[in-house]
C-alpha positions in Angstrom: -16.7 -0.2 -25.8 -19.1 -3.0 -24.7 -19.3 -5.6 -22.0 -20.9 -9.1 -22.5 -23.7 -10.1 -20.3 -25.6 -13.5 -21.3 -23.8 -13.7 -24.7 -25.5 -10.0 -25.4 -23.4 -6.7 -26.0 -23.9 -3.8 -23.8 -22.2 -0.5 -23.5 -19.1 -0.7 -21.2 -20.0 1.3 -18.4 -16.9 1.5 -16.2 -13.6 3.1 -16.5 -11.0 1.8 -19.0 -7.4 1.8 -19.3 -5.6 4.3 -21.6 -4.2 1.1 -24.0 -8.2 0.5 -24.6 -9.0 3.9 -25.6 -6.2 4.1 -28.0 -7.0 0.7 -29.6 -10.5 2.0 -29.9 -9.5 5.4 -31.5 -6.1 4.8 -33.1 -6.3 1.0 -33.9 -3.0 0.3 -32.1 -1.0 0.8 -29.0 2.0 -0.5 -26.9 1.8 -1.9 -23.3 5.3 -1.3 -22.0 6.9 -3.5 -19.5 4.5 -6.1 -19.1 7.0 -8.8 -18.5 10.1 -8.7 -16.4 13.2 -9.7 -17.7 13.5 -12.9 -15.8 9.8 -13.7 -17.6 11.2 -13.1 -21.0 14.0 -15.0 -20.6 12.0 -17.8 -19.2 9.5 -17.8 -22.1 11.9 -16.9 -24.6 13.8 -20.3 -24.0 10.7 -22.3 -23.6 9.6 -20.9 -27.2 13.1 -21.8 -28.6 12.8 -25.5 -27.2 9.3 -25.7 -29.0 11.2 -24.5 -32.2 13.8 -27.4 -31.9 11.2 -29.9 -30.6 8.3 -29.3 -32.8 8.7 -29.5 -36.7 7.2 -26.4 -38.8 3.7 -27.3 -39.8 3.9 -25.8 -43.2 0.7 -24.4 -43.6 -0.5 -22.5 -46.6 1.3 -19.1 -45.9 4.8 -21.3 -46.4 5.5 -20.6 -49.8 9.0 -21.8 -49.0 10.5 -23.9 -46.6 12.4 -20.9 -45.0 9.0 -19.2 -44.6 7.3 -22.2 -43.0 10.2 -22.3 -40.6 9.5 -19.3 -39.0 6.5 -20.2 -37.2 5.2 -22.5 -34.6 1.3 -22.6 -34.2 -1.2 -23.3 -31.4 1.5 -22.4 -28.9 -0.4 -22.9 -25.7 -0.6 -26.5 -26.6 3.1 -26.7 -26.8 4.0 -24.5 -24.0 2.9 -24.2 -20.5 4.6 -20.6 -20.1 3.0 -19.2 -23.6 -0.5 -20.8 -21.8 0.1 -18.1 -19.0 1.5 -15.5 -20.9 -2.0 -15.3 -23.2 -3.8 -14.9 -19.6 -1.8 -11.8 -18.5 -4.1 -9.2 -16.6 -2.6 -6.5 -18.2 -3.3 -7.9 -21.8 -6.7 -8.8 -20.6 -7.5 -5.6 -19.2 -6.8 -3.7 -22.2 -8.9 -5.9 -24.6 -11.9 -7.2 -22.5 -13.7 -3.8 -22.7 -13.4 -3.9 -26.7 -14.3 -7.6 -26.9 -16.0 -8.6 -24.0 -15.4 -10.5 -20.7 -15.9 -13.8 -22.7 -13.3 -13.1 -25.6 -11.0 -16.1 -26.6 -8.0 -17.0 -28.5 -8.7 -17.9 -31.9 -4.8 -18.2 -33.0 -1.4 -18.6 -30.9 1.4 -18.4 -33.4 5.2 -17.9 -32.5 7.3 -15.9 -35.0 11.0 -16.2 -35.5 12.4 -13.9 -38.2 15.6 -14.6 -38.6 18.6 -12.0 -38.4 19.3 -9.9 -41.7 17.0 -9.0 -44.5 17.6 -11.8 -47.0 14.4 -13.4 -46.6 12.2 -10.1 -46.4 14.4 -7.2 -47.8 11.2 -5.2 -48.2 9.7 -6.3 -44.9 6.1 -7.2 -45.5 3.4 -5.4 -47.5 0.6 -3.2 -46.1 -2.2 -5.3 -45.2 -5.1 -5.8 -42.9 -5.4 -8.9 -40.9 -9.5 -9.1 -41.1 -12.2 -7.4 -42.2 -12.7 -4.1 -42.6 -15.8 -5.1 -40.5 -17.7 -2.0 -41.8 -16.6 -1.9 -45.4 -17.3 1.4 -47.0 -16.0 3.7 -50.1 -13.9 6.4 -50.0 -15.3 9.6 -48.5 -18.0 8.4 -46.0 -16.4 8.8 -42.7 -17.5 6.8 -39.6 -19.2 9.0 -37.0 -17.0 10.1 -33.8 -20.2 9.6 -31.9 -20.4 5.8 -32.4 -17.5 3.6 -31.4 -16.1 1.6 -34.4 -16.8 -2.2 -33.7 -13.6 -4.4 -33.0 -13.7 -7.8 -33.2 -10.3 -9.2 -33.3 -7.1 -8.0 -31.5 -3.6 -9.0 -32.0 -1.1 -8.9 -29.4 2.7 -9.5 -30.1 4.7 -10.6 -26.8 7.8 -9.3 -27.4 10.9 -11.3 -26.5 13.5 -9.0 -27.8 14.2 -5.6 -28.5 13.4 -4.2 -32.0 14.3 -0.8 -33.2 14.0 1.0 -36.5 16.8 -1.5 -38.4 14.7 -4.6 -37.1 11.9 -4.1 -39.2 9.4 -3.2 -36.4 5.5 -3.4 -37.2 4.0 0.2 -38.7 0.6 0.9 -38.1 -1.2 4.0 -39.6 -3.6 5.3 -36.9 -7.5 5.4 -37.3 -7.1 3.5 -40.9 -9.1 0.9 -39.1 -12.2 3.2 -39.2 -11.9 4.0 -42.9 -13.8 1.0 -43.9 -11.4 0.2 -46.6 -8.3 -1.9 -47.3 -4.9 -0.5 -48.1 -4.5 0.2 -52.0 -3.1 -2.6 -53.4 -1.0 -0.5 -56.2 0.5 1.2 -52.8 1.2 -1.8 -50.9 4.9 -1.6 -50.7 4.8 2.7 -50.2 6.5 3.6 -47.1 4.8 6.8 -47.3 1.4 5.5 -47.6 -1.4 7.6 -45.7 -4.6 7.0 -44.9 -7.0 10.5 -44.4 -3.7 12.4 -43.9 -1.7 10.1 -41.4 0.8 8.1 -42.0 2.6 5.1 -40.5 3.8 5.0 -36.7 6.5 2.5 -35.9 6.5 0.2 -33.1 10.1 0.4 -31.6 9.5 -2.0 -28.6 11.7 -3.6 -25.9 11.8 -7.5 -24.5 8.6 -7.6 -22.2 6.6 -4.9 -23.9 3.4 -6.0 -25.5 2.2 -4.3 -28.6 -1.2 -4.5 -29.9 -3.8 -3.4 -32.8 -7.4 -4.4 -34.2 -7.9 -6.6 -37.1 -8.6 -3.8 -39.7 -5.8 -1.4 -38.8 -3.2 -0.8 -42.0 -0.1 -2.3 -41.0 2.9 -3.9 -42.3 6.5 -4.7 -41.4 9.0 -2.1 -41.9 11.9 -3.1 -44.0 14.6 -4.4 -42.1 18.3 -3.5 -42.6 21.2 -5.9 -43.7 22.3 -6.1 -40.0 18.9 -6.4 -38.4 18.8 -8.6 -35.3 15.8 -10.7 -36.4 12.4 -10.5 -34.3 11.0 -13.1 -31.7 7.6 -12.8 -30.4 4.5 -14.7 -29.3 1.4 -13.3 -31.5 -1.7 -14.0 -29.8 -5.0 -13.0 -31.6 -8.0 -12.4 -29.2 -11.5 -12.3 -30.7 -15.0 -11.9 -29.6 -17.0 -14.8 -28.5 -18.9 -14.8 -32.0 -15.6 -15.4 -34.1 -14.5 -19.0 -34.6 -11.2 -20.3 -33.6 -8.4 -20.7 -36.0 -6.1 -22.9 -34.0 -6.2 -25.5 -36.1 -7.3 -25.3 -39.8 -10.9 -26.5 -40.3 -9.7 -29.6 -42.5 -8.1 -30.7 -39.0 -10.7 -29.6 -36.7 -14.8 -29.4 -37.5 -18.1 -30.8 -36.7 -18.7 -32.7 -39.7 -19.4 -36.7 -39.4 -17.6 -39.1 -41.6 -20.9 -39.7 -43.4 -21.8 -36.0 -44.0 -18.2 -35.5 -45.2 -18.3 -38.2 -47.8 -21.7 -36.3 -49.0 -20.1 -33.2 -50.0 -20.2 -32.6 -53.8 -19.0 -29.1 -53.9 -16.7 -26.5 -52.6 -19.4 -24.5 -51.9 -21.1 -27.1 -50.0 -17.7 -27.7 -48.2 -17.7 -24.0 -46.9 -21.1 -24.3 -45.8 -20.5 -27.0 -43.4 -17.2 -25.3 -42.0 -14.5 -26.6 -44.4 -13.0 -22.9 -45.1 -9.5 -22.4 -47.0 -6.8 -21.2 -44.5 -6.7 -17.5 -43.9 -4.8 -14.9 -42.3 -5.5 -16.6 -38.7 -4.8 -20.0 -39.8 -1.2 -19.4 -41.0 
């Protein structure tokens, strides 16, 4: 764990919540009952109003119009209640010992998966959001005496119950410490393991917040035909060193028009910060 002083990292010296130690050790955890029923109802209605008012952005992940319609980005710009929820003290208490007291939001995206399973009958495949941050080949374990560095944490602020039939998020504990990504040939395997550990499914209630680090292996479990769908606010918190992805770089960058006109190659575009969209952009 760490604390940030004058933009430098120092070992965390105080007590930390159990959720923090679970995030560091296992790569995922659940905060139960963070938001009351009244808070959930108000946040849910405000987010659904954004879906009615704001058209889909159709970022690069929108492989079909139906997929693009599931998401609304930069939610703190669209919703006062989303902006307040992002700063909930229970969430910050869990993540700041790992990311630092100056951590910031790099993406804030509403997810509204429709009922049933016609759109994603197999759920989503095993993947990581970013990293691994210390990549290593198999057979080289991370030393337990050194805390594994965590750079980005995703929070799902749940706005309705998610049971086994609804396609919950599944995580493989301690897979973030492996230094590897899920094997591509096993990306759909429900029985995938990492160092002898299999999937843990996040069954959650409205008002819960489930958290995971960016390089833990995770997926959406296959939803049943009668799945109720999912509605949650996904907030990605990162160390101050990590750039925001609230808007894609072609919409928000530091390049003056004259410098932009001088770019002659894709490599130069990336050097100046014009990157293709990745997971946190979409």
